[in-house]
C-alpha positions as a Markdown table, in Angstrom:
| # | Residue | x | y | z |
|---|---|---|---|---|
| 1 | Unk | 98.3 | 122.5 | 76.6 |
| 2 | Unk | 96.8 | 121.2 | 79.8 |
| 3 | Unk | 97.1 | 117.6 | 81.0 |
| 4 | Unk | 94.6 | 116.0 | 83.3 |
| 5 | Unk | 95.3 | 116.8 | 86.9 |
| 6 | Unk | 97.4 | 114.1 | 88.5 |
| 7 | Unk | 96.7 | 113.6 | 92.2 |
| 8 | Unk | 99.4 | 112.2 | 94.4 |
| 9 | Unk | 97.4 | 109.0 | 94.9 |
| 10 | Unk | 97.0 | 108.5 | 91.1 |
| 11 | Unk | 100.8 | 109.2 | 90.6 |
| 12 | Unk | 101.6 | 106.6 | 93.3 |
| 13 | Unk | 99.2 | 104.1 | 91.6 |
| 14 | Unk | 100.8 | 104.7 | 88.2 |
| 15 | Unk | 104.3 | 104.3 | 89.6 |
| 16 | Unk | 103.2 | 101.1 | 91.4 |
| 17 | Unk | 101.8 | 99.8 | 88.1 |
| 18 | Unk | 105.1 | 100.5 | 86.4 |
| 19 | Unk | 107.0 | 98.6 | 89.1 |
| 20 | Unk | 104.6 | 95.6 | 88.8 |
| 21 | Unk | 105.1 | 95.6 | 85.0 |
| 22 | Unk | 108.9 | 95.9 | 85.3 |
| 23 | Unk | 109.1 | 93.1 | 87.9 |
| 24 | Unk | 106.7 | 90.9 | 85.8 |
| 25 | Unk | 108.9 | 91.3 | 82.8 |
| 26 | Unk | 111.9 | 90.4 | 84.9 |
| 27 | Unk | 110.2 | 87.2 | 86.0 |
| 28 | Unk | 109.2 | 86.5 | 82.4 |
| 29 | Unk | 112.8 | 86.8 | 81.3 |
| 30 | Unk | 113.9 | 84.5 | 84.2 |
| 31 | Unk | 111.3 | 81.8 | 83.9 |
| 32 | Unk | 110.4 | 81.8 | 80.2 |
| 33 | Unk | 113.6 | 82.9 | 78.6 |
| 34 | Unk | 116.0 | 81.2 | 81.1 |
| 35 | Unk | 117.9 | 84.4 | 82.1 |
| 36 | Unk | 119.0 | 83.9 | 85.7 |
| 37 | Unk | 119.4 | 87.1 | 87.6 |
| 38 | Unk | 122.9 | 88.0 | 88.9 |
| 39 | Unk | 123.5 | 89.3 | 92.5 |
| 40 | Unk | 123.2 | 93.0 | 91.4 |
| 41 | Unk | 120.0 | 92.1 | 89.4 |
| 42 | Unk | 118.5 | 90.7 | 92.6 |
| 43 | Unk | 119.4 | 93.8 | 94.5 |
| 44 | Unk | 117.7 | 95.9 | 91.8 |
| 45 | Unk | 114.7 | 93.7 | 92.0 |
| 46 | Unk | 114.6 | 94.3 | 95.8 |
| 47 | Unk | 114.6 | 98.0 | 95.2 |
| 48 | Unk | 111.8 | 97.8 | 92.7 |
| 49 | Unk | 109.8 | 95.9 | 95.4 |
| 50 | Unk | 110.6 | 98.6 | 97.9 |
| 51 | Unk | 109.5 | 101.3 | 95.6 |
| 52 | Unk | 106.3 | 99.3 | 94.8 |
| 53 | Unk | 105.5 | 98.9 | 98.5 |
| 54 | Unk | 106.0 | 102.6 | 99.2 |
| 55 | Unk | 103.9 | 103.5 | 96.2 |
| 56 | Unk | 101.1 | 101.2 | 97.3 |
| 57 | Unk | 101.1 | 102.7 | 100.7 |
| 58 | Unk | 101.1 | 106.2 | 99.2 |
| 59 | Unk | 98.2 | 105.4 | 96.9 |
| 60 | Unk | 96.2 | 103.8 | 99.8 |
| 61 | Unk | 97.0 | 106.5 | 102.4 |
| 62 | Unk | 95.7 | 109.9 | 101.5 |
| 63 | Unk | 98.1 | 111.8 | 103.8 |
| 64 | Unk | 101.7 | 112.9 | 103.6 |
| 65 | Unk | 102.3 | 112.4 | 99.9 |
| 66 | Unk | 105.6 | 114.3 | 100.2 |
| 67 | Unk | 106.8 | 111.8 | 102.9 |
| 68 | Unk | 106.0 | 108.7 | 100.7 |
| 69 | Unk | 107.5 | 110.4 | 97.7 |
| 70 | Unk | 110.7 | 111.1 | 99.7 |
| 71 | Unk | 111.0 | 107.5 | 100.8 |
| 72 | Unk | 110.3 | 106.2 | 97.3 |
| 73 | Unk | 112.9 | 108.5 | 95.9 |
| 74 | Unk | 115.5 | 107.1 | 98.4 |
| 75 | Unk | 114.7 | 103.5 | 97.4 |
| 76 | Unk | 114.8 | 104.5 | 93.7 |
| 77 | Unk | 118.2 | 106.2 | 94.3 |
| 78 | Unk | 119.5 | 102.9 | 95.9 |
| 79 | Unk | 118.3 | 101.0 | 92.9 |
| 80 | Unk | 119.9 | 103.5 | 90.6 |
| 81 | Unk | 123.2 | 103.0 | 92.4 |
| 82 | Unk | 123.0 | 99.2 | 92.1 |
| 83 | Unk | 122.1 | 99.5 | 88.4 |
| 84 | Unk | 124.9 | 102.0 | 87.8 |
| 85 | Unk | 127.4 | 99.6 | 89.4 |
| 86 | Unk | 126.2 | 96.8 | 87.1 |
| 87 | Unk | 126.4 | 99.1 | 84.0 |
| 88 | Unk | 129.9 | 100.0 | 85.0 |
| 89 | Unk | 130.8 | 96.3 | 85.3 |
| 90 | Unk | 129.3 | 95.6 | 81.9 |
| 91 | Unk | 131.4 | 98.3 | 80.3 |
| 92 | Unk | 134.7 | 97.1 | 81.8 |
| 93 | Unk | 137.3 | 95.5 | 79.5 |
| 94 | Unk | 137.1 | 91.7 | 79.6 |
| 95 | Unk | 140.5 | 91.4 | 81.5 |
| 96 | Unk | 139.2 | 93.8 | 84.2 |
| 97 | Unk | 135.9 | 92.0 | 85.0 |
| 98 | Unk | 135.9 | 90.3 | 88.4 |
| 99 | Unk | 135.7 | 86.5 | 88.6 |
| 100 | Unk | 132.3 | 84.9 | 88.8 |
| 101 | Unk | 131.4 | 83.9 | 92.3 |
| 102 | Unk | 129.0 | 81.4 | 93.9 |
| 103 | Unk | 125.2 | 81.9 | 93.6 |
| 104 | Unk | 123.3 | 83.8 | 96.3 |
| 105 | Unk | 121.9 | 80.7 | 98.0 |
| 106 | Unk | 125.3 | 79.1 | 98.4 |
| 107 | Unk | 126.7 | 82.4 | 99.8 |
| 108 | Unk | 123.8 | 82.6 | 102.3 |
| 109 | Unk | 124.3 | 79.1 | 103.4 |
| 110 | Unk | 128.1 | 79.1 | 103.7 |
| 111 | Unk | 129.3 | 82.7 | 104.2 |
| 112 | Unk | 128.8 | 85.2 | 107.0 |
| 113 | Unk | 126.1 | 87.7 | 106.1 |
| 114 | Unk | 128.7 | 90.6 | 105.9 |
| 115 | Unk | 130.7 | 88.8 | 103.2 |
| 116 | Unk | 127.5 | 87.9 | 101.3 |
| 117 | Unk | 126.3 | 91.5 | 101.4 |
| 118 | Unk | 129.8 | 92.8 | 100.3 |
| 119 | Unk | 129.8 | 90.3 | 97.4 |
| 120 | Unk | 126.2 | 91.3 | 96.4 |
| 121 | Unk | 127.0 | 95.0 | 96.4 |
| 122 | Unk | 130.3 | 94.8 | 94.6 |
| 123 | Unk | 129.0 | 92.4 | 92.0 |
| 124 | Unk | 130.7 | 89.4 | 90.4 |
| 125 | Unk | 131.7 | 88.5 | 86.9 |
| 126 | Unk | 128.3 | 87.2 | 86.0 |
| 127 | Unk | 127.0 | 90.8 | 86.6 |
| 128 | Unk | 129.1 | 91.9 | 83.7 |
| 129 | Unk | 127.4 | 89.5 | 81.2 |
| 130 | Unk | 124.9 | 91.1 | 78.9 |
| 131 | Unk | 122.4 | 88.4 | 77.9 |
| 132 | Unk | 119.6 | 90.6 | 76.7 |
| 133 | Unk | 119.2 | 93.9 | 75.0 |
| 134 | Unk | 116.3 | 96.1 | 73.8 |
| 135 | Unk | 117.0 | 99.1 | 71.6 |
| 136 | Unk | 120.7 | 98.6 | 72.3 |
| 137 | Unk | 120.4 | 98.8 | 76.1 |
| 138 | Unk | 121.0 | 96.0 | 78.6 |
| 139 | Unk | 118.6 | 95.1 | 81.4 |
| 140 | Unk | 120.8 | 97.0 | 83.8 |
| 141 | Unk | 120.8 | 100.1 | 81.6 |
| 142 | Unk | 117.0 | 99.9 | 81.4 |
| 143 | Unk | 116.8 | 99.5 | 85.2 |
| 144 | Unk | 119.0 | 102.5 | 85.6 |
| 145 | Unk | 116.8 | 104.6 | 83.3 |
| 146 | Unk | 113.7 | 103.6 | 85.2 |
| 147 | Unk | 115.2 | 104.3 | 88.6 |
| 148 | Unk | 116.4 | 107.7 | 87.4 |
| 149 | Unk | 112.8 | 108.4 | 86.1 |
| 150 | Unk | 111.4 | 107.4 | 89.5 |
| 151 | Unk | 113.9 | 109.6 | 91.4 |
| 152 | Unk | 113.0 | 112.6 | 89.2 |
| 153 | Unk | 109.2 | 111.9 | 89.5 |
| 154 | Unk | 109.3 | 111.4 | 93.3 |
| 155 | Unk | 111.6 | 114.4 | 93.7 |
| 156 | Unk | 109.1 | 116.5 | 91.8 |
| 157 | Unk | 106.3 | 115.1 | 93.9 |
| 158 | Unk | 108.2 | 116.1 | 97.1 |
| 159 | Unk | 108.5 | 119.6 | 95.8 |
| 160 | Unk | 104.9 | 119.7 | 94.7 |
| 161 | Unk | 103.8 | 118.4 | 98.1 |
| 162 | Unk | 100.2 | 117.4 | 98.3 |
| 163 | Unk | 98.9 | 119.7 | 95.5 |
| 164 | Unk | 97.3 | 118.5 | 92.3 |
| 165 | Unk | 99.8 | 119.1 | 89.6 |
| 166 | Unk | 98.8 | 120.2 | 86.1 |
| 167 | Unk | 101.1 | 121.0 | 83.2 |
């Protein structure tokens, strides 16, 4: 069975579309369903934006697809690390969950940047709360799956280089 040839530009465009749809759904949950993102959610959102930006550049620029794929894979790996941390926090026993901290804007206004970043990366008690699930998976678990899929796709694209790939 042969699939249609997928050029690097088309692959980057499809990955960019996936990021736009994921980010759009995140904003829908935030503004229409009232689910406020925790610090680790905001970090994951930032990594989705970074992957989106690299994918748009890769789709627009018809050179060095392996370079763009490598950079996108690095950003996706960072997002996977943040999502994995949040999944780990969500699976902790209730007595092991860290305390909830101040929101991001309070931290940026009142804490040194190093302390704010440390708190963001390590997560707070609100990062362990599961407010939404789909097919039994939380938002963090879905993010982790998408970031892993991006890492695998972009890693494959790095190996494939600039060739058209058919299956």
